[in-house]
Structure formats: C-alpha cells, structure tokens
Backbone as JSON, one array per atom type, in Angstrom:
{
  "sequence": "XXXXXXXXXXXXXXXXXXXXXXXXXXXXXXXXXXXXXXXXXXXXXXXXXXXXXXXXXXXXXXXXXX",
  "N": [[-34.79, -5.76, -60.25], [-34.08, -7.71, -63.17], [-31.91, -8.81, -66.11], [-31.23, -10.91, -68.69], [-28.55, -11.4, -70.68], [-27.17, -12.3, -73.9], [-24.34, -12.27, -75.6], [-22.49, -11.42, -78.63], [-20.47, -13.21, -78.74], [-21.37, -15.43, -77.54], [-21.55, -15.63, -74.75], [-23.31, -15.56, -72.0], [-24.84, -13.62, -69.66], [-26.12, -12.41, -66.57], [-27.78, -9.66, -65.4], [-28.38, -7.54, -62.66], [-30.24, -5.24, -61.0], [-30.86, -3.33, -58.01], [-31.96, -2.11, -54.76], [-29.51, -1.44, -52.17], [-29.86, -2.79, -49.8], [-31.53, -5.06, -50.57], [-30.06, -6.33, -52.46], [-27.25, -6.98, -51.21], [-27.51, -9.08, -49.3], [-27.74, -11.15, -51.2], [-25.53, -11.36, -52.52], [-22.76, -13.26, -53.07], [-20.81, -14.49, -50.35], [-17.87, -14.29, -50.38], [-17.43, -12.54, -52.57], [-18.91, -10.21, -51.64], [-17.38, -9.66, -49.38], [-15.04, -8.78, -50.3], [-15.94, -6.46, -51.65], [-16.8, -4.78, -49.8], [-16.3, -2.07, -49.15], [-17.69, -0.61, -51.3], [-20.3, -1.5, -50.49], [-20.38, -0.04, -48.08], [-20.22, 2.65, -48.79], [-22.65, 2.87, -50.23], [-24.37, 2.32, -48.18], [-23.81, 4.48, -46.45], [-24.69, 6.69, -48.05], [-27.4, 6.16, -48.28], [-28.2, 6.48, -45.63], [-28.01, 9.05, -45.47], [-29.97, 9.88, -46.8], [-30.41, 9.57, -49.63], [-31.36, 7.77, -52.47], [-30.16, 4.51, -53.2], [-28.68, 2.34, -55.54], [-27.64, -0.85, -56.46], [-25.76, -2.55, -58.88], [-25.28, -5.62, -60.33], [-23.48, -8.38, -61.81], [-23.44, -11.58, -63.33], [-22.09, -14.11, -64.82], [-23.46, -16.72, -66.71], [-23.86, -20.39, -67.21], [-24.33, -22.17, -70.21], [-26.03, -24.53, -69.77], [-27.35, -23.87, -67.5], [-28.72, -21.67, -68.15], [-30.44, -22.7, -70.01]],
  "CA": [[-34.89, -6.21, -61.67], [-32.8, -8.51, -63.89], [-32.09, -9.1, -67.46], [-30.18, -12.02, -69.36], [-28.04, -10.82, -72.23], [-26.32, -13.34, -74.64], [-23.44, -11.47, -76.51], [-22.13, -12.12, -80.03], [-19.69, -14.39, -78.43], [-22.36, -16.66, -76.88], [-21.35, -15.58, -73.49], [-24.56, -15.49, -71.4], [-24.7, -12.8, -68.53], [-27.28, -12.03, -65.79], [-27.29, -8.25, -64.78], [-29.29, -7.35, -61.64], [-30.12, -3.8, -60.2], [-31.75, -3.18, -56.92], [-31.68, -1.38, -53.46], [-28.32, -2.28, -51.62], [-30.4, -3.54, -48.77], [-31.93, -6.15, -51.16], [-28.93, -7.03, -53.06], [-26.16, -7.29, -50.43], [-27.75, -10.38, -48.77], [-27.73, -11.99, -52.22], [-24.41, -11.52, -53.03], [-21.75, -14.47, -52.49], [-19.91, -13.8, -49.13], [-16.59, -14.1, -50.89], [-17.6, -11.21, -53.21], [-19.43, -9.34, -50.67], [-16.27, -9.39, -48.3], [-14.11, -8.06, -51.26], [-16.56, -5.29, -52.02], [-17.39, -4.09, -48.58], [-16.14, -0.43, -49.36], [-18.75, -0.35, -51.94], [-21.47, -1.43, -49.77], [-20.33, 0.94, -46.98], [-20.56, 3.84, -49.56], [-24.15, 2.96, -50.51], [-25.02, 2.37, -46.86], [-23.56, 5.99, -46.05], [-25.44, 7.48, -48.67], [-28.84, 5.66, -48.07], [-28.36, 7.03, -44.16], [-28.04, 10.5, -45.7], [-31.43, 10.09, -47.49], [-30.23, 9.28, -50.92], [-31.73, 6.29, -52.96], [-29.14, 3.85, -53.6], [-28.96, 1.04, -56.4], [-26.37, -1.83, -56.73], [-25.84, -3.34, -60.23], [-24.41, -6.86, -60.25], [-23.51, -9.15, -62.96], [-22.96, -12.94, -63.09], [-21.86, -15.13, -65.95], [-24.29, -18.07, -66.57], [-23.57, -21.37, -68.17], [-25.49, -22.61, -71.22], [-26.82, -25.48, -69.27], [-28.08, -23.27, -66.33], [-29.82, -20.76, -68.77], [-31.6, -23.56, -70.72]],
  "C": [[-33.75, -6.8, -62.29], [-33.05, -8.58, -65.38], [-31.02, -10.04, -67.8], [-29.79, -11.48, -70.6], [-27.08, -11.96, -72.7], [-25.49, -12.29, -75.62], [-23.15, -12.33, -77.9], [-21.05, -13.13, -79.9], [-20.28, -15.7, -77.88], [-22.15, -16.64, -75.53], [-22.82, -15.06, -72.75], [-24.41, -14.68, -69.99], [-26.07, -12.43, -68.05], [-26.88, -10.7, -65.31], [-28.62, -8.17, -64.02], [-29.1, -6.06, -60.97], [-31.01, -3.9, -59.05], [-31.21, -2.27, -55.71], [-30.38, -2.14, -52.91], [-29.01, -3.27, -50.44], [-31.11, -4.98, -49.33], [-31.02, -7.1, -51.73], [-27.75, -7.63, -52.24], [-26.46, -8.63, -49.78], [-27.57, -11.52, -49.76], [-26.62, -12.21, -52.89], [-23.33, -12.54, -52.4], [-20.99, -13.81, -51.57], [-18.55, -13.54, -49.49], [-16.48, -12.56, -51.54], [-18.04, -10.23, -52.34], [-18.24, -8.73, -49.88], [-15.18, -8.43, -49.32], [-14.67, -6.65, -51.72], [-17.17, -4.46, -50.95], [-17.24, -2.59, -48.58], [-17.23, -0.06, -50.24], [-20.04, -0.12, -51.38], [-21.52, -0.51, -48.53], [-20.69, 2.21, -47.49], [-22.08, 3.87, -49.75], [-24.72, 3.1, -49.21], [-25.0, 3.78, -46.27], [-24.59, 6.77, -46.75], [-26.93, 7.23, -48.44], [-29.25, 6.45, -46.47], [-28.65, 8.67, -44.64], [-29.44, 11.02, -46.46], [-31.32, 9.86, -48.94], [-30.76, 7.96, -51.32], [-30.64, 5.75, -53.53], [-29.32, 2.61, -54.31], [-27.67, 0.6, -56.53], [-26.64, -2.35, -57.98], [-24.76, -4.36, -59.91], [-24.45, -7.74, -61.5], [-22.98, -10.56, -62.55], [-22.91, -13.56, -64.53], [-22.68, -16.33, -65.63], [-23.8, -19.01, -67.63], [-24.64, -21.68, -69.01], [-26.64, -23.54, -70.46], [-27.85, -24.89, -68.03], [-29.16, -22.47, -66.95], [-30.72, -21.65, -69.49], [-32.45, -24.27, -69.66]]
}
C-alpha cells in the first residue's frame, strides 16, 4: 500500500508499506545494501513466524508527481 503526501513546505513524499519479501526487491540496490541489517532482522522475524512489514519513503519531484 502506498500514499503520496504533500507537506506545507511543498515537499512531496511517497510512503510505501508491505511485506519484506515484496519491498526488498523494489528498493534501490545502494540503499538496500546500506540497510541489510534491517532486512536481516525482518527476515529473521519472518522465519520465526512473525508477520513483518517494511515502511519506505521516497521524495518525489513535482514533475514526476504531475
């Protein structure tokens, strides 16, 4: 699930949440490599039977939003 928010400064942000198995492949490789510990924790919890969700955000330029 995703939502786009425009704050009172005009900054547009896309927030996305989903299962770690769905989100991880969609995250930029550089960012994913910097956050491997987070993904490892989520994977570990999932293996233990817990439902895991990852929350991501991305800033969007006005041109892309329009």
